[in-house]
N, C-alpha and C positions, 0 to 999 in steps of 0.2 A: 631586482634592485631598482629603486626609483632614480629620477633625474633631478639633480639640484637645480632650482630655478629662482630667479628674482622676479617677483610678480607684483604689479601695481594692484592695490586693493582699495576699493571705495568702501569705507566703513559705513555702518548703518546710520549713525547719528551726525555725520558731518560731511561736507563737500570737499574736505581736504584729503587728498590721496596719500597713501603711504606705500612704501615698498617693503615687501615681506619676503624673506628667504624660506622656501618650503621645498619639500621633496615631492615632485610630481609622481603619482603612481605609474607603474608600468601600464602600457596601453591595453585596453580590453580588445577582444578579437577584431572590432571594426575601427579602432582608434590608432592614431600615430602620434609620435612625439616629434616636434620640429624645433631645431635650434634656429633662432631668429637672427636675421641680419638687420632688418629694419621694419618698422610698423608705421602706418599712417596715423595721424591724429585727426579724427573726424568730428565735425560739429555735432553729429547725432549723439556722440558720447556726452556732450554737455547736457543734452536732454535727459540722458540716463542719470547724470550726476545730480540734477535738480529734481528728479522725480522721487516721490515718496517710495520707501523701500522697507522691507521687514527683515532684511538680512544683508550681509556684505555682498558686494558685487565685484566681479572681475571684468575688465573692459578691453576694448580694442577689437577691430574686426577686419583688418587688412594688413598683410605683411608678405615679406619674402624670406624664405628660410630653407634649411636643408633637413631632410628626414634623417632622424637618428635611431628611431625605433618604430617597428610596425607590429600591429596585432596579427594574430594567426589567420584571420579571414581577409586581410587586406591584399588586394591583387594588383591595383593599378600603379602603385608606387612601392619603392623599396628603399632600404637604407642607402644614403648617399645621394638620393635624387633631390634636385632643386625644385622647390614648389612655391606657388603663390597660395596664400591662405586667404579665404574669403568667408563671408557669412551666408552665402547662397549655395545650396547644394550644386555640385558641379554638373550634374545631369539628372535632374529630378525625374524626368520621364522614364529613365532606366533604373531608378532606385527601387529596390524591393522592400525597403523598410525606412522608417524615419531615422535621420541621423541623431546621434547622441549629443546632448548638450553638455558642455564642460562644467564640472562641479569640483570644487577644491575645498579641503579642510584648511581653514586659516585660523589665526590665533583667537579670533572672537566669533567663531561660528563656521557655518558652511556657506561658502561664496559661490554664487551661480553666475553664469555668463548668458548673454543672449546669443546662443549658438556657439561662438568661439570667444577666445580672449587672446589678444596679440600684444598687449602692453606688458610684455614679459620677455626675458632673454631666451626662455624655452617655453613652449606651449604644448598642451595636450588637446587634440581635437579629433573629431570623427573624420574618417577618410573621405567622406563626401564633401568636406570643406577644403580640400587641397587639390590643386591642379598642377600636374607635372609640367615643367617648362624646360627650355634649352638651358644647359648649365652655363652657357657663355653670356647670358643676359646680365644687365646691370643688377646688382644685388641690393641697391639702396632705393633708388627712386621708383623702381618697379613696384614697390610695396603699395603704392596708392592705386594700382590697377584693381585691387580687390574690393574697392568701394567707390572712391571718387571717380575714377575713369569709367568703371562699369555703370555707375548710377547716372552720371551726366551724359556721357556719349551714348550709352545704351538707351536712355530716354528718347534721344533723337533718332537713332538708327533702328531701334527695335520697337519701342512703344508707339512712336509717332510715324515711323517709316517715312521720314522726310525725303522728298525727291528733288532732283536737280532743278534749280530755278525757283523753288518755293521759298517764301519769305519766313523768317524766324525772328522772334524776340526772346531774349533770355534775361530774366530778372534775377539779379544776384550773381556776380562773377567772382565768387570765391573759388575754392578748389573744384567743387562739383560743377558750378556754372562755367568755369573755364573749360572743363572737359566737355560740357554740352556745346560750347563754341567750337571746339575741335570736331566734335561729331557732326555739327552743322556744316562745317567747312568740308569735311570728308564726304558728306552727302551731296555737296554741290549747291547748298542753299544760297540764296541771294535776294535781298540783303540779309545780313546777320546783325541784328541790333542788340547791343548789350545795354542793360539798364542797371544802374547802381547808384549809391549815394556818395561814392568816392571817385573823384575824377582820376586819381592815380590808378585805381583798379580798372577804370574804363580804358585808359591808355594801354594798360598792361594787357587787357583782353584783345586789343587789336593785334598784338603780337601773335595771338593764337588763331586769328581769323575773323574777328569781329570787324564789320565794315562801318558801323556807326556806333556811337556811344551817347547815351542820354543820362544826364545826372538828374535823378529824380528829386534831389534836394533843391534844384534850381528850376527845372521845367516839369510840367505835368506830362508824365510818360505816355498817358493815353492820347492826349492831344498831339504830342510830338510824333508818336508812331503813326497815327493816322495821317499826319501831314506828310510823312516820308513815303507813304504807301498808297496814295490815291490813284485809282485806275479810272480813266475817263471812258473806257470802252465796256465797262461792266456796271450793272445797276441793281440796286436793292429793290425790294417789294414796294418801297416808297419812291422809286425812280430817282434815288440819289446815287451818285457815283460810289462804287464800292471802295472801301479803304480798310486798312488793317492788315495784320499778318496772317499767313496760313497757319502758323503754329506759334504759340506763346508758352514758354516754359518758366515756371516759378521754381527756382532752385533755393528758395529761402523758406517759405511756408508760414509767413506771418499773415495776419488778417489783411493788411493793406495790399500786399502783393497778390494774395489769393483772389482778392476782389478786383484787381486790375487786369488779370490775364484774360478774362473773358471779354471785357470791353475793347481790349486792343486787338482781338481777333477780327478778321474781316467778316463782313456780312455775306450771306449767300447771294449769288446772282440769281434772281428769282426765275424759277423754272429751268435753270441751266445747271447750277451746282450749289451744294450746301455751303454753310459758313465754315470759318476756321475752327481750330481745336486748341483749347487751353489744357496744358499738361501740368499737373501738380507733381513736382519732384521732391521738393523739400518736405520734411516731416512737420505737419502742422501741430501747433500747440493750442489753437483757439478755434472756435466755430467760424464759419464763413457765411456771408449773405450774398447771394447772387441775384441778378435781375432775371426773373423767369421770362419776362417779356422779351428781353434781348436774346435769350437762348432760343425761344420759340420762333419769334418773328424772323430772326436772322439765321435760324437753323445752325446755331453754333453747338460746339461739343465741349464738355468739361470731363476730363479723364485723369486717372492717377497712374503713376509709374513708380514701382518699388524695385530698387536694384536695377533700374534700367531694363526691366523685363529680360534680363540676361540669363543665358545658360553658360556658365564659365568655361566648360570644356569647349564650347563652340566659339565663344566671343573673345576669350583671353588671347588666343593665338593671333587674332586679328588686331587687337590693341598692341600687342608686342611687335607686330609687323609695322604698324604705324610708327611706333617708337623707333624701330630700327631704320625706317625710311626717312626719319626726320619730320614726319607729319605731326607727331605727338611729342612735343619737346618736354619730357618729364624733368630734365635737368633744370629748365627754366621755371617749370610749374612748381617744383619744390623750392620754396623760398625761405624755409626755416628748418633747422635741424637741432635736435636736442638729445641729450643722453637720458637714460631712464631716471636718473637722479634729478633731472630737471622737469619731471612730468607736471608738477604744479605750475611751473613757469609757462610750460607749453599750453596748458589748458586755460590759464589766465590770459595769455596773449591772444588765443583764439577767441575767447569770450569778449575781449575788448576790441576785436576787429583789427588787430595789429599784424595779422598774417595775410599777405596779399594773395598768396596762392594756396599751397598745401604744406603743412608741417609734417615732419616725420621724426620718429625716435630711431636712433641708431644704437645698435648693441655691439659690444666688443666680441 
């Protein structure tokens, strides 16, 4: 017997989302059914909404819920377990097969997801996308661990492996960027420079650990970051004082910011150490042009980070510990809450930049 669910569907020919009541099929041997408490509303879903498609799409990829059904081959969770749902396999190194992608029959065709769908009061997903957690954690704000926290904080602590005392700049302090700020704080970075076009967001970022804020609509962030980070005891190949950050993170992924994160990285100290590292975290939608001379002469690095290079089984307990200790204030980070019936309001607010932190959907 299937599970009745209210699911947000993105139709083929429009960007307007609709809610459809359907019966989820019983799980296959490796799948589970999760009754949802809350789901994050991520900016990457806007990319999916505006991308050309040939069939309906089901969206959402981070949530908190409880297992209500398990397939015959599922071993690490059982009915009644509280779980975090994410779009990254919980332990890819130990998996013996690829996880199943969720596919649903909807009124106008077959709707596919990118790994999982969490904009629904009940969801069906492969067991590799759920991580069992303590039943006493918060059941609403923890929903954003499955993408925002993982992507932002993970880029700092996993991809870049930032060390105490290293300098960091973070471009874009929305939900993912704020999590990168927290990750930098927990890594012991100093300074932690937030860059955004919104002064209110920059002040908000300081509550999470940013030491400086640069409004890129007022000041040139490249010049401002170099002015903040000049070292008089280290020199470039051209015998100029080294300046710039050890790591720059682009949590937006637009052409301008992608082209700024390499110039803000410090140059190498000639013959002593190489240059800084630019980390692309936001999903890009345009090509990017970089100065090859800057990269070569100053021995800089440009790398990507997908999902914060996270292994959810390993990393989610650490993020939950941060939340429990008060180091990761998810209550403050979640600045907007919507019901599933308000999904179009939520995505519009996100697209218009009216959500200072992270938005979530809450289900009854």
